[in-house]
C-alpha positions as CSV (number, residue, x, y, z in Angstrom):
1,L,0.1,-0.1,-0.1
2,Q,1.6,3.3,-0.9
3,V,1.1,5.8,1.5
4,S,3.2,8.8,0.1
5,D,5.7,9.2,-2.9
6,R,8.2,7.2,-0.8
7,H,6.5,5.3,2.0
8,Y,4.7,2.0,1.6
9,Q,3.1,-0.1,3.9
10,L,3.3,-4.1,3.6
11,I,1.2,-7.2,4.8
12,L,2.8,-10.4,5.7
13,S,1.0,-13.4,3.9
14,P,0.3,-16.1,6.7
15,D,1.5,-19.5,6.8
16,I,-0.7,-22.2,4.7
17,N,-3.6,-24.1,6.5
18,Q,-3.4,-22.0,9.6
19,P,-6.3,-21.8,11.8
20,R,-4.4,-18.8,13.6
21,P,-2.2,-17.5,11.1
22,R,1.5,-16.7,11.7
23,Y,3.1,-13.4,10.2
24,Q,7.0,-13.7,10.9
25,W,9.3,-13.4,7.8
26,F,9.2,-11.1,4.7
27,Y,10.7,-11.2,1.4
28,F,10.1,-8.8,-1.3
29,E,11.8,-7.0,-4.5
30,L,11.9,-3.4,-4.8
31,S,12.4,-2.1,-9.3
32,N,11.6,1.4,-10.8
33,N,12.8,2.9,-7.8
34,E,15.0,6.5,-8.0
35,A,18.6,5.9,-7.3
36,D,20.1,7.7,-4.0
37,V,16.6,8.3,-2.3
38,N,15.0,7.7,1.0
39,Y,12.2,5.0,1.1
40,T,10.4,3.9,4.2
41,F,8.7,0.8,4.9
42,E,6.3,-0.4,7.5
43,I,5.4,-4.1,7.8
44,I,2.2,-4.0,9.5
45,N,0.8,-7.4,10.5
46,Y,4.1,-9.1,12.6
47,S,2.3,-11.3,14.8
48,K,5.2,-11.7,17.2
49,G,5.6,-9.4,20.5
50,T,9.4,-8.8,20.4
51,S,12.0,-8.9,18.0
52,M,15.6,-8.7,17.4
53,F,14.8,-5.5,15.2
54,S,14.3,-4.0,18.8
55,H,18.2,-5.1,19.7
56,G,20.2,-3.2,16.7
57,M,19.1,-5.9,13.6
58,Q,18.9,-4.7,10.5
59,P,16.9,-6.8,7.4
60,V,19.2,-8.2,5.0
61,M,19.2,-6.9,1.1
62,F,20.2,-8.5,-2.1
63,S,21.4,-6.6,-4.8
64,V,21.2,-7.8,-8.3
65,T,23.6,-4.9,-9.8
66,E,26.3,-5.6,-7.2
67,A,26.1,-9.8,-7.4
68,V,26.7,-9.2,-11.4
69,R,29.8,-6.9,-10.4
70,G,31.5,-9.4,-8.2
71,K,30.7,-7.8,-5.1
72,P,28.9,-9.2,-2.0
73,A,25.4,-9.7,-2.9
74,W,23.9,-10.0,0.5
75,K,24.1,-7.4,3.3
76,R,22.5,-5.7,6.2
77,A,21.3,-2.2,5.6
78,G,18.2,0.2,6.7
79,S,17.9,3.1,9.0
80,S,15.5,4.5,11.8
81,I,14.4,0.7,12.4
82,S,11.7,0.5,15.1
83,Y,9.5,-2.7,16.3
84,C,6.2,-1.9,17.8
85,R,2.7,-2.5,18.9
86,N,0.0,-1.2,16.3
87,T,-3.7,-1.2,15.9
88,F,-4.0,-3.5,13.1
89,C,-6.4,-6.0,12.8
90,R,-7.8,-8.8,10.2
91,N,-11.3,-8.2,9.4
92,D,-12.4,-11.6,10.0
93,F,-10.9,-11.9,13.5
94,K,-13.2,-11.8,16.1
95,D,-10.7,-12.3,18.7
96,H,-9.4,-8.2,18.7
97,T,-7.1,-8.8,21.6
98,D,-5.3,-11.2,18.9
99,T,-2.6,-7.8,18.7
100,R,-0.5,-6.8,16.0
101,H,3.2,-5.3,15.3
102,A,4.7,-3.5,13.0
103,L,8.4,-3.1,11.6
104,F,9.4,0.3,10.3
105,F,12.8,0.8,8.2
106,V,13.9,3.4,6.0
107,S,16.8,2.5,3.4
108,V,18.4,4.0,0.1
109,Y,18.8,2.0,-2.9
110,G,20.9,2.7,-5.5
111,S,20.0,-0.4,-7.5
112,V,17.1,-2.9,-7.4
113,R,17.4,-4.8,-4.1
114,A,15.3,-7.5,-2.4
115,P,14.9,-7.0,1.2
116,C,14.2,-9.9,3.8
117,R,14.5,-11.3,7.1
118,C,17.6,-13.4,6.6
119,V,19.5,-14.7,4.2
120,L,17.7,-17.1,2.0
121,Y,18.7,-20.5,1.4
122,S,16.3,-22.0,-1.7
123,I,15.9,-25.4,-3.1
124,S,17.1,-24.9,-6.6
125,F,19.6,-22.4,-6.6
126,S,21.5,-23.8,-3.1
127,L,20.2,-26.9,-2.0
128,H,20.3,-28.7,-5.0
129,A,23.1,-27.0,-6.6
130,T,25.2,-27.6,-3.5
131,L,24.5,-31.2,-3.7
132,E,25.3,-31.4,-7.4
133,R,28.5,-29.6,-6.8
134,H,29.6,-32.5,-4.1
135,L,27.9,-35.3,-6.1
136,T,29.8,-34.7,-9.3
137,T,33.3,-33.9,-7.8
138,R,33.8,-36.6,-5.1
139,K,37.2,-37.7,-3.8
140,R,39.0,-40.8,-3.4
141,R,38.5,-42.9,-0.3
142,L,35.2,-41.3,0.3
143,F,31.7,-42.7,0.1
144,V,29.1,-40.5,-0.6
145,R,25.7,-40.8,-1.9
146,C,22.1,-39.1,-2.1
147,D,18.9,-41.0,-1.8
148,K,15.3,-40.0,-1.7
149,L,14.2,-40.4,1.6
150,C,10.3,-39.9,0.9
151,T,8.3,-37.7,-1.4
152,T,6.3,-34.8,0.3
153,L,2.5,-34.2,0.1
154,A,3.3,-31.8,-2.9
155,G,5.2,-34.2,-4.4
156,N,8.4,-33.0,-3.9
157,E,11.7,-35.3,-2.8
158,V,13.4,-34.9,0.4
159,P,17.2,-36.0,-0.2
160,L,18.7,-38.4,2.6
161,L,22.9,-37.6,1.8
162,T,25.4,-40.2,3.4
163,I,28.7,-39.6,3.9
164,T,31.4,-41.7,5.2
165,A,34.9,-43.1,3.8
166,S,35.4,-46.0,1.8
167,G,35.7,-49.3,3.0
168,T,34.8,-52.8,3.7
169,R,31.4,-53.8,4.9
170,E,33.2,-54.5,8.2
171,Q,34.5,-51.5,8.6
172,I,31.7,-49.2,7.6
173,E,29.2,-51.6,10.1
174,A,31.9,-50.6,12.6
175,R,31.3,-47.0,12.5
176,Q,29.2,-45.0,14.7
177,I,26.3,-43.0,13.0
178,A,25.7,-39.6,13.0
179,V,21.9,-38.1,12.2
180,L,22.1,-34.4,11.4
181,C,18.9,-32.8,10.3
182,A,18.0,-29.1,9.4
183,R,15.1,-26.8,8.1
184,V,12.0,-28.5,9.8
185,H,11.1,-24.8,10.1
186,P,11.4,-23.5,6.1
187,G,11.5,-19.9,7.5
188,E,14.7,-20.6,9.2
189,S,17.2,-20.4,6.2
190,N,20.2,-19.8,8.6
191,S,20.1,-23.5,10.0
192,S,20.4,-24.3,6.2
193,W,23.5,-22.4,6.0
194,V,24.9,-24.0,8.9
195,M,24.5,-27.6,7.5
196,H,26.1,-26.4,4.3
197,G,29.4,-25.5,6.0
198,V,28.5,-29.0,7.6
199,I,28.2,-30.8,4.4
200,D,31.2,-28.4,2.9
201,V,33.9,-29.7,5.4
202,L,32.4,-33.4,5.3
203,M,33.3,-33.6,1.8
204,S,36.5,-32.0,2.1
205,E,40.4,-33.6,2.4
206,E,40.9,-31.5,5.5
207,D,42.6,-33.7,8.2
208,K,39.4,-33.4,10.2
209,A,37.1,-34.5,7.6
210,V,39.0,-37.5,6.5
211,H,39.0,-38.2,10.8
212,L,35.1,-37.9,10.5
213,R,34.5,-39.8,7.7
214,N,36.4,-42.4,9.3
215,Q,34.9,-42.3,12.5
216,Y,31.3,-41.9,11.4
217,V,28.8,-42.8,8.8
218,F,26.7,-39.4,8.4
219,K,23.1,-39.6,7.9
220,I,22.5,-35.8,6.6
221,I,18.5,-34.5,5.9
222,P,20.0,-31.3,4.9
223,M,16.0,-29.9,4.3
224,L,13.0,-31.5,6.0
225,N,10.3,-29.0,5.2
226,I,10.9,-28.8,1.7
227,D,7.1,-27.8,1.0
228,G,6.9,-24.9,3.7
229,V,10.3,-23.8,1.9
230,V,8.7,-24.1,-1.9
231,N,5.3,-22.2,-0.4
232,G,6.6,-19.6,1.6
233,S,5.4,-20.9,5.0
234,H,7.6,-19.9,8.1
235,R,7.1,-22.5,10.5
236,C,4.6,-25.0,9.3
237,S,4.2,-27.6,6.8
238,L,1.6,-28.0,3.4
239,A,-0.6,-29.5,6.3
240,G,-0.4,-26.1,8.5
241,V,1.6,-28.4,10.9
242,D,4.6,-27.8,12.9
243,L,6.6,-30.9,11.9
244,N,8.7,-30.7,15.0
245,R,5.9,-31.5,17.2
246,T,5.0,-34.6,15.3
247,W,8.0,-36.8,16.1
248,D,6.3,-39.0,18.9
249,R,3.9,-40.3,16.6
250,P,4.2,-38.7,13.2
251,S,1.6,-39.7,10.4
252,P,3.0,-41.6,7.0
253,E,0.5,-39.4,5.0
254,L,0.8,-35.8,6.7
255,H,4.4,-35.7,8.1
256,P,6.2,-38.1,5.6
257,P,9.5,-36.4,6.2
258,I,9.6,-36.8,10.0
259,F,8.0,-40.5,9.6
260,H,10.7,-41.8,7.3
261,T,13.5,-40.1,9.2
262,K,12.3,-41.8,12.3
263,A,11.7,-44.8,10.2
264,I,15.4,-44.7,9.7
265,V,16.5,-44.7,13.2
266,Q,14.1,-47.2,14.2
267,Y,15.8,-49.6,11.7
268,M,19.1,-48.7,13.0
269,V,18.0,-49.8,16.6
270,D,16.0,-52.9,15.7
271,V,17.9,-54.3,12.7
272,L,21.4,-52.8,12.9
273,G,21.2,-53.1,16.7
274,K,23.0,-49.9,17.0
275,K,21.5,-46.3,17.9
276,P,22.8,-43.2,16.8
277,F,25.8,-42.4,18.6
278,V,24.5,-38.6,18.1
279,F,21.7,-36.5,16.6
280,I,21.7,-32.6,15.8
281,D,18.5,-30.4,14.9
282,L,19.4,-27.5,13.3
283,H,17.4,-24.4,13.6
284,G,17.2,-20.8,13.5
285,H,16.1,-18.4,16.5
286,S,14.6,-15.3,16.4
287,Q,14.7,-13.7,19.6
288,H,18.4,-14.9,20.5
289,F,22.1,-13.8,20.2
290,N,24.8,-15.9,19.1
291,E,25.1,-19.8,18.4
292,C,22.2,-21.1,21.2
293,D,23.7,-24.9,21.6
294,Y,20.7,-26.4,24.2
295,F,23.6,-28.5,25.6
296,S,24.8,-25.3,27.2
297,L,24.3,-25.0,30.6
298,S,23.8,-20.8,30.6
299,N,21.0,-21.5,27.7
300,C,19.3,-24.7,29.6
301,R,16.1,-24.6,31.7
302,F,16.6,-27.9,32.9
303,S,13.2,-29.0,32.1
304,I,10.8,-30.3,29.3
305,T,7.7,-28.3,28.6
306,R,4.6,-30.0,27.2
307,E,5.0,-28.8,23.8
308,K,8.6,-29.6,23.5
309,E,8.0,-33.4,24.5
310,S,7.2,-34.4,20.5
311,S,10.1,-32.1,18.9
312,G,13.0,-34.5,17.7
313,R,15.5,-33.8,20.4
314,V,13.6,-35.1,23.2
315,T,11.4,-37.8,21.0
316,L,14.8,-39.9,20.0
317,W,16.3,-39.3,23.8
318,R,13.0,-40.8,25.2
319,Q,11.7,-43.4,22.5
320,F,15.3,-44.5,21.3
321,G,17.9,-43.7,24.5
322,V,20.0,-41.5,22.1
323,T,21.9,-39.4,24.9
324,R,23.8,-37.2,22.8
325,S,20.4,-35.5,21.2
326,Y,20.8,-31.8,20.6
327,T,19.4,-29.0,19.4
328,I,21.2,-26.1,17.7
329,E,19.5,-22.5,17.3
330,S,21.5,-20.1,14.8
331,T,20.6,-16.3,15.7
332,Y,19.0,-13.9,13.0
333,A,20.6,-11.2,14.4
334,G,24.4,-11.2,15.5
335,F,26.8,-11.4,18.5
336,N,26.7,-10.2,22.2
337,T,29.9,-12.1,23.2
338,G,33.3,-13.4,21.7
339,P,35.4,-12.1,19.0
340,R,32.2,-10.8,16.9
341,K,30.6,-9.3,19.7
342,G,28.7,-6.3,18.1
343,F,28.6,-7.7,14.7
344,Q,25.7,-8.7,12.7
345,V,25.6,-12.4,11.7
346,N,26.5,-13.1,7.7
347,I,27.1,-15.9,5.6
348,E,30.8,-17.0,6.5
349,D,29.7,-16.7,10.0
350,L,27.1,-19.5,9.5
351,L,29.1,-21.7,7.3
352,E,31.7,-20.9,10.3
353,I,29.5,-22.3,12.6
354,G,29.1,-25.7,10.6
355,N,32.8,-26.1,10.3
356,Q,33.0,-25.6,14.3
357,L,30.4,-28.1,14.7
358,C,32.5,-30.6,12.5
359,K,35.3,-30.0,14.8
360,A,32.8,-30.5,17.9
361,L,31.6,-34.3,16.6
362,K,35.3,-35.1,16.2
363,Q,36.0,-34.2,19.9
364,L,32.5,-35.4,21.0
365,M,34.0,-39.4,19.7
366,Y,36.8,-39.1,22.2
367,I,34.6,-37.8,24.8
368,G,31.9,-40.3,23.9
369,A,34.4,-42.9,24.7
370,N,35.7,-42.1,28.3
371,W,32.5,-40.9,29.5
372,S,31.8,-41.3,33.0
373,L,29.7,-39.8,35.5
374,V,31.1,-37.1,38.1
């Protein structure tokens, strides 16, 4: 909605098939704009009461012109940013206590740009291109295979990536199994960049990568909720369901990615007689700084709420006894501690988190072999 010459109000679309819609992310393109002129945008129907936009986070913007010139295409931009409650209310909503919030920001555009909340990670240009690149340039002494985990409600194939070192059947069966997944919530594209960093390391010739492949068989589902990504949802699947609340009793018809991922774990336990050594579920977090590991003492509540009982992390621990079952959350905003304190997160940071996760998995093998209770 154009309010004035260079002032626009935008209304977010909700997740699909939601009885109580969620409005949490944005991505739009600006064209036919004047160069070096201030444009003001108001996104008027955010559903969350708080946001990292209130703590210094800027929108992420993509410039096609700068990308063609070889310059960094994604960068933070925007000024006069505010996030506050407003009076917007849907006409079809009887509950008028269901308030909305507005994001307000000003930006100067020198070329065509596409603003969004977090750096995108699409299926065709990111996931498929990454898998194809690694599968066509595989190294010696490396076993890598990409299978179809399942077909989604919309007919999309969910890839299952297996990475380990080449070897005899006995050598491979003697290795521990690591199950890694990401993007169960489609709006959390930062989790895909972390997984991208993990895959890049595991497919490399670095010493730690060679060591990890000799110690583990990696089962990786890089994008669980492909339907949600394709259809622009933030949290839910095509059926309007939060898939990370279906792990306890997933339906093969309504929740096929979760059902088949859990079936693989069930096969490991019942047929192979070996439960996963570690399960890691990569997420994004909209209201925290830094990288949040839920085995970090400072970030733990030491309780399991009812809504989390059906999450992947809790279900694999309770039903299969996977004690090293972790959720790792990546910030949308930036860092308030460590060497990157005061900086907003970028693609290089997320890839480095994936690199450091691989380093942690290497160390975890030695810790697990000498585990003792103090």
